C-alpha positions as CSV (number, residue, x, y, z in Angstrom):
1,X,25.3,36.5,22.8
2,X,22.9,33.6,22.0
3,X,26.0,31.4,21.6
4,X,27.4,32.5,25.0
5,X,24.0,32.0,26.6
6,X,23.8,28.4,25.6
7,X,27.3,27.5,26.7
8,X,27.4,28.2,30.4
9,X,28.5,24.6,31.1
10,X,30.5,24.6,34.2
11,X,30.4,20.9,35.0
12,X,30.4,17.6,33.1
13,X,28.9,14.2,33.9
14,X,31.3,11.3,33.6
15,X,29.4,8.3,32.3
16,X,32.0,5.8,33.7
17,X,30.9,2.1,33.5
18,X,27.1,1.8,33.2
19,X,26.6,-1.8,34.3
20,X,24.2,-3.6,36.6
21,X,24.7,-3.1,40.3
22,X,26.3,-6.6,40.8
23,X,28.8,-5.9,38.0
24,X,29.5,-2.4,39.4
25,X,30.2,-3.8,42.9
26,X,32.6,-6.4,41.4
27,X,34.3,-3.7,39.3
28,X,34.6,-1.4,42.3
29,X,36.3,-4.1,44.4
30,X,38.6,-5.1,41.5
31,X,39.7,-1.5,40.9
32,X,40.1,-0.8,44.6
33,X,42.4,-3.9,45.0
34,X,44.4,-2.9,41.8
35,X,44.8,0.7,43.2
36,X,46.1,-0.5,46.6
37,X,48.4,-3.1,44.9
38,X,49.8,-0.5,42.5
39,X,50.6,2.0,45.3
40,X,52.1,-0.7,47.5
41,X,54.3,-2.2,44.7
42,X,55.7,1.1,43.6
43,X,56.2,2.3,47.1
44,X,58.2,-0.9,47.9
45,X,60.4,-0.3,44.8
46,X,61.1,3.3,45.9
47,X,61.9,2.1,49.4
48,X,64.2,-0.7,48.2
49,X,66.1,1.5,45.7
50,X,66.5,4.3,48.4
51,X,67.6,2.0,51.2
52,X,70.0,-0.4,49.4
53,X,73.5,0.7,48.5
54,X,73.8,-2.1,45.9
55,X,71.0,-0.3,43.9
56,X,72.6,3.2,44.0
57,X,73.1,3.0,40.2
58,X,71.6,5.2,37.4
59,X,69.3,2.4,36.2
60,X,67.6,2.1,39.6
61,X,67.5,5.9,40.2
62,X,65.4,6.1,37.0
63,X,63.3,3.1,38.1
64,X,62.6,4.9,41.4
65,X,61.5,8.0,39.3
66,X,59.2,5.7,37.2
67,X,57.7,4.2,40.3
68,X,57.1,7.6,41.9
69,X,55.4,8.7,38.6
70,X,53.2,5.5,38.5
71,X,51.8,6.3,42.0
72,X,50.6,9.7,40.9
73,X,49.6,8.5,37.4
74,X,47.1,6.0,38.9
75,X,46.0,8.5,41.6
76,X,44.9,11.0,39.0
77,X,42.0,8.8,37.7
78,X,41.2,5.9,40.1
79,X,40.3,7.6,43.4
80,X,37.7,9.8,41.7
81,X,36.3,6.8,39.8
82,X,36.1,4.7,43.0
83,X,34.3,7.6,44.8
84,X,31.9,7.8,41.9
85,X,31.0,4.1,42.2
86,X,30.4,4.6,45.9
87,X,28.5,7.9,45.9
88,X,26.8,7.5,42.5
89,X,27.8,11.2,41.9
90,X,29.7,11.3,38.6
91,X,29.6,15.1,38.1
92,X,32.9,16.9,37.7
93,X,33.4,20.7,37.5
94,X,35.0,22.2,34.4
95,X,38.1,23.3,36.4
96,X,38.4,19.9,38.0
97,X,38.1,18.2,34.6
98,X,40.8,20.4,33.1
99,X,43.1,19.8,36.2
100,X,42.6,16.0,35.9
101,X,43.3,16.2,32.1
102,X,46.4,18.3,32.7
103,X,48.0,16.0,35.3
104,X,47.1,12.8,33.5
105,X,48.6,14.0,30.2
106,X,51.6,15.5,32.0
107,X,52.4,12.2,33.7
108,X,52.0,10.3,30.5
109,X,54.3,12.7,28.6
110,X,56.8,12.5,31.4
111,X,56.8,8.7,31.2
112,X,57.5,8.9,27.5
113,X,60.6,10.9,28.1
114,X,61.7,8.9,31.1
115,X,61.5,5.6,29.2
116,X,63.7,7.2,26.5
117,X,66.2,8.3,29.2
118,X,66.2,4.8,30.6
119,X,66.9,3.4,27.1
120,X,69.8,5.9,26.7
121,X,71.2,4.8,30.1
122,X,71.1,1.1,28.9
123,X,72.8,2.1,25.6
124,X,75.7,3.8,27.4
125,X,76.1,0.9,29.9
126,X,76.2,-1.8,27.2
127,X,77.8,0.0,24.2
128,X,80.3,2.2,26.2
129,X,80.9,0.3,29.5
130,X,84.3,1.9,30.2
131,X,83.1,5.5,29.7
132,X,79.8,4.8,31.4
133,X,80.7,5.8,35.0
134,X,82.3,9.1,33.7
135,X,79.3,10.0,31.5
136,X,76.4,8.9,33.6
137,X,77.2,10.9,36.8
138,X,74.8,11.7,39.6
139,X,74.5,15.2,38.2
140,X,73.5,14.0,34.7
141,X,71.0,11.5,36.2
142,X,69.4,14.4,38.1
143,X,69.4,16.6,35.0
144,X,67.8,13.9,32.8
145,X,65.1,13.2,35.4
146,X,64.3,17.0,35.7
147,X,64.2,17.2,31.9
148,X,61.7,14.3,31.8
149,X,59.4,15.9,34.4
150,X,59.7,19.5,33.1
151,X,59.3,18.4,29.4
152,X,56.2,16.4,30.2
153,X,54.5,19.1,32.3
154,X,55.3,21.9,29.8
155,X,54.0,20.1,26.7
156,X,50.8,19.2,28.6
157,X,50.3,22.8,29.7
158,X,50.2,23.9,26.0
159,X,47.8,21.1,25.1
160,X,45.4,21.9,28.0
161,X,45.5,25.7,27.5
162,X,44.2,25.3,23.9
163,X,41.5,22.8,25.0
164,X,40.4,24.9,28.0
165,X,39.8,28.0,25.8
166,X,37.2,26.1,23.7
167,X,33.5,26.7,24.3
168,X,31.4,23.7,25.5
169,X,27.7,23.2,25.0
170,X,25.3,20.5,26.0
171,X,25.1,17.6,26.2
172,X,27.5,17.7,29.1
173,X,28.0,13.9,29.3
174,X,31.5,12.6,28.9
175,X,31.4,9.0,27.8
176,X,34.5,8.0,29.8
177,X,35.6,7.3,33.3
178,X,37.9,10.3,33.4
179,X,38.5,13.6,31.5
180,X,40.5,12.4,28.5
181,X,41.3,14.6,25.5
182,X,39.1,12.9,22.9
183,X,35.8,12.8,24.8
184,X,36.3,16.3,26.1
185,X,37.1,17.7,22.6
186,X,33.9,16.0,21.3
187,X,31.7,18.2,23.5
188,X,33.1,21.5,22.1
189,X,30.6,23.5,20.0
190,X,33.2,26.0,18.6
191,X,35.8,25.4,15.9
192,X,38.3,23.1,17.5
193,X,40.6,22.5,14.5
194,X,43.4,24.6,16.1
195,X,43.2,22.8,19.5
196,X,43.0,19.5,17.6
197,X,46.0,20.3,15.4
198,X,48.1,21.5,18.4
199,X,47.2,18.4,20.4
200,X,47.9,16.0,17.5
201,X,51.3,17.7,16.7
202,X,52.5,17.7,20.3
203,X,51.3,14.1,20.8
204,X,53.4,13.1,17.8
205,X,56.5,15.0,19.1
206,X,56.2,13.7,22.7
207,X,55.6,10.1,21.4
208,X,57.9,9.9,18.4
209,X,61.0,11.7,19.6
210,X,61.4,9.4,22.7
211,X,60.4,6.4,20.5
212,X,63.1,7.2,18.0
213,X,65.7,7.5,20.9
214,X,64.5,4.1,22.2
215,X,64.7,2.4,18.8
216,X,68.1,3.8,18.1
217,X,69.4,2.8,21.6
218,X,68.1,-0.7,21.2
219,X,69.5,-1.0,17.7
220,X,73.0,-0.1,19.1
221,X,72.4,-2.5,22.1
222,X,71.4,-5.4,19.9
223,X,74.4,-4.8,17.5
224,X,76.8,-4.8,20.5
225,X,75.2,-7.9,22.1
226,X,75.4,-9.9,18.8
227,X,79.1,-9.1,18.5
228,X,79.8,-10.6,21.9
229,X,81.8,-13.9,21.8
230,X,80.0,-15.9,24.5
231,X,76.3,-16.9,24.5
232,X,76.2,-16.5,28.3
233,X,77.6,-13.0,28.0
234,X,75.0,-12.2,25.4
235,X,72.2,-13.6,27.6
236,X,73.4,-11.8,30.7
237,X,73.7,-8.4,29.0
238,X,70.3,-8.7,27.3
239,X,68.6,-9.7,30.5
240,X,69.4,-6.2,31.9
241,X,67.2,-4.7,29.1
242,X,64.3,-7.1,28.9
243,X,62.2,-5.6,31.6
244,X,62.6,-2.0,30.2
245,X,61.9,-3.3,26.7
246,X,58.7,-5.1,27.8
247,X,57.4,-1.9,29.6
248,X,58.2,0.2,26.5
249,X,56.3,-2.1,24.1
250,X,53.2,-2.2,26.4
251,X,53.2,1.6,27.1
252,X,53.9,2.9,23.5
253,X,51.5,0.4,21.8
254,X,48.6,1.6,24.0
255,X,49.5,5.3,23.8
256,X,50.1,5.4,20.1
257,X,46.8,3.7,19.5
258,X,45.0,6.3,21.7
259,X,46.7,9.6,21.0
260,X,48.5,9.5,17.6
261,X,45.3,9.2,15.6
262,X,42.7,11.8,14.4
263,X,40.1,12.4,17.1
264,X,37.0,11.7,15.2
265,X,37.5,8.0,14.4
266,X,37.5,6.8,18.0
267,X,34.8,4.3,19.0
268,X,34.2,5.4,22.6
269,X,33.7,2.0,24.2
270,X,36.9,0.8,22.7
271,X,38.5,4.0,24.1
272,X,37.4,3.1,27.6
273,X,38.7,-0.5,27.4
274,X,42.1,0.7,26.1
275,X,42.2,3.5,28.7
276,X,41.6,0.9,31.5
277,X,44.5,-1.0,30.2
278,X,47.0,1.9,30.2
279,X,45.6,4.0,33.0
280,X,44.9,1.1,35.5
281,X,46.7,-2.1,34.6
282,X,50.0,-0.8,33.3
283,X,51.0,1.0,36.5
284,X,50.2,-2.3,38.4
285,X,52.1,-4.4,35.8
286,X,55.3,-2.3,35.5
287,X,56.7,-3.0,39.0
288,X,56.0,-6.7,38.6
289,X,57.8,-6.7,35.2
290,X,60.8,-4.9,36.7
291,X,61.0,-7.2,39.8
292,X,60.4,-10.5,38.1
293,X,62.9,-9.8,35.3
294,X,65.6,-8.3,37.5
295,X,67.9,-10.6,39.5
296,X,69.3,-7.8,41.7
297,X,65.9,-6.5,42.8
298,X,64.6,-10.1,43.3
299,X,67.5,-11.0,45.5
300,X,67.1,-7.9,47.7
301,X,63.4,-8.4,48.0
302,X,64.0,-12.0,49.0
303,X,66.4,-10.9,51.7
304,X,63.9,-8.2,53.0
305,X,61.0,-10.8,53.1
């Protein structure tokens, strides 16, 4: 009973970025601009893909899915952080914290699967070009996108269920700008080895299975490209993959660093810096990478402008 008495924590305090007022104001403006730019960029990509018949291809269908995901991904953490800067109220209720954690992890897991699906699409297009239209039908595209979203949200549900069943004691301060797994787990005062093991095992599954699909796809793609007779053909074929390959490297290097390691060894300020990179900058960078590296999208955007 004494244990229960001391653990009636029903809200946390997010520490965020504890800097001087001038730095906080600058940071607020920077994050606000990044948030607005991210929403606008991804909305433009969805609009362009939807409205242009030249882009009614599987590759752009999945790109539209990714842009839709990025809008929600950045909206899970940034609006609350910006509100905290403005109101100086950094408290978050236990249920809100678990909800934020659930949606953030769900969207991240979905992106893992979606990037693997996009790699598989490129593999079929380059390694089996004649069979590609027959295999990658509208129906299969829809099924693969549903698989990505359902898989991401289901795995995250299991992770968060185990974490939410833990008991939390004081201090109630989360040294982060949003409810992430590691800082939340560190506030638990009950045995969290099961929750930690489940989280670590599922993190490895959701990261490594898509990563293996991506590595295998690119191995086959590179083998096919190297066998092409003309240098121009090789360049043109590889240019259709470079944007996706760049996004994969940025996304997986940050997420593997953050989530595929034991919880205890995380230095928290480093956590926050890496989190800003993948939770704030990556969703803003991805549309730029896809637009700048993709001739078709660039041409259509130029026409629209």
